[in-house]
Steps between C-alpha positions, in 0.01 A plus 500: 500500500646825403499815710190651337310175542610469875370862557177434310455165722537711825251756383249225408551332839437840670188546299367148577566549872228768491248263367337381834498854634341630189230232529452585880478870459324533167170705508584587867555843673846609615530817699840661486604788721736714313756692733850539608798579274306344197285812499791756456747299289407530135642156394316332780169681415526395146566128608202514735267624216627219280427238782141617535450499111651146501273380775202630332602358153536147634153508669543627852318810620751734665369804715762753600461704824764786546598773743750768408696616818811644319286678245267643757794622707659672193170658407423631829848653536455670157169638633658637813311259722690340776506113523452393866475141614376374832513134594586410150207688339519796286300788664266604208328843534220622277748678292720184489234262402433692166875445420490130601180434284662684190824321535350145542238546221641743265880403515563150642197322386512656155869396453432150593192473260697667220789258527263204488309645209810519292421137437142563400180628659552287820480717803262753666538711809229454782482779759294551814529848613125606507539748208286292257258373761626150485667309770755220493645526848311647798695598798479657851723766637763380734763657719801353678610471869873573568627460859146538640415805306236502222580687172270586213622399154249703297385324175646153592286199552456125523281311236167395631331378181589397143265544205675298227247546213701731282813278539290188403365690202852562372605150561192379317594734205842327491689800641747538780357730778759732653378622831601800719522473863247776572167448685176698553413601861213293607354789698575771223466372133663821388818438697788284388723298727871402456499123592801251533554337149587154663168505690317607188652219293405235765144645538447492118652152469254383771200667318600364162554144663850506338699190466824678593623833640856612410673785679802665343745625750868599530608180690523147385241378756440425859801385710439268780833615670594839379772597413596143402462486125464126488180526699271619229165330532357337190151404655337593825148403621237733646575359850870521463487869388249582768742398761805668331327833417568689825872447468533621148683814401263791500499559120410145419207487742244688272597282201477173682180599673339573164612154385372336800162666479469410148566132551280479808214647303535236210763614255687198394849634580677829552874558399752758597751526215814711407375761246862599433547185292360540153217254425496360857123478472532237217768307703235502793209387306638266226796313657527235768766689686277809511638824665463665834296397798151346446235503770277194461174369688567255787342236289773510241771456757625136495439292823868403516612877508429743797744763417531755221691355199809693435696563175848409569806685373310791339556874538 
């Protein structure tokens, strides 16, 4: 076998490896939370758009949920509005929520949609800010307690209800819905709320009865014994994660909580993957090795194993 034939054989083996996963996920909804460095690196953004188009082309129904922290911070700075954070949340004044809404819908969402639509009429933006009288996410205003003191966060909320009809209509039309993490205040339909994109992705995955939730981050996954790089967890059950959650590094808690909530509510699995690796989504869905850390229902944990399965020798 010459070199060209050998290369072709490797490619063929890679394609055929995806067959069982194609059969498993075809015609099923996969919700992807787009975030981290993949949102600000042009090459990674383009790779992400290609991944979503690929998923749709081979018969899956990808749904994208995004935030836009870096872009929002830049826009607020340009507008002369100070960015203040309390307890990990961005304080969002009435003046700031207009900027947040414009950035998420008019800048970030539009860019993602345009990149996908370079390959055809495939994607549509879906918003829920109350301006058109329609709602996707409803939320309730929240504050935060720090050292026993309560702080008002302004237009910041937690999602209380999801109305997925508009997303389902786009899926039915064969398109990829691209969803911004903005909610309508459930006590004031004219008021928008800035909501956590991880929580929004989990809430939408639950409402859509998705087969899978994928979270793009800037880390390879969950480590059982950080900073030991050999302790990267491949699979972790609901019970195992519930026990581990309080001991996690603060930045991982919201993401792992969102994964946990989704799986408890019936989503087939939820995976944290490294969005800094081009096409890591395809590796996660279509290869036996997968990528990152997957949270699975207790029923999928084999009886012989009562500890998270770790990926050895990976960084």
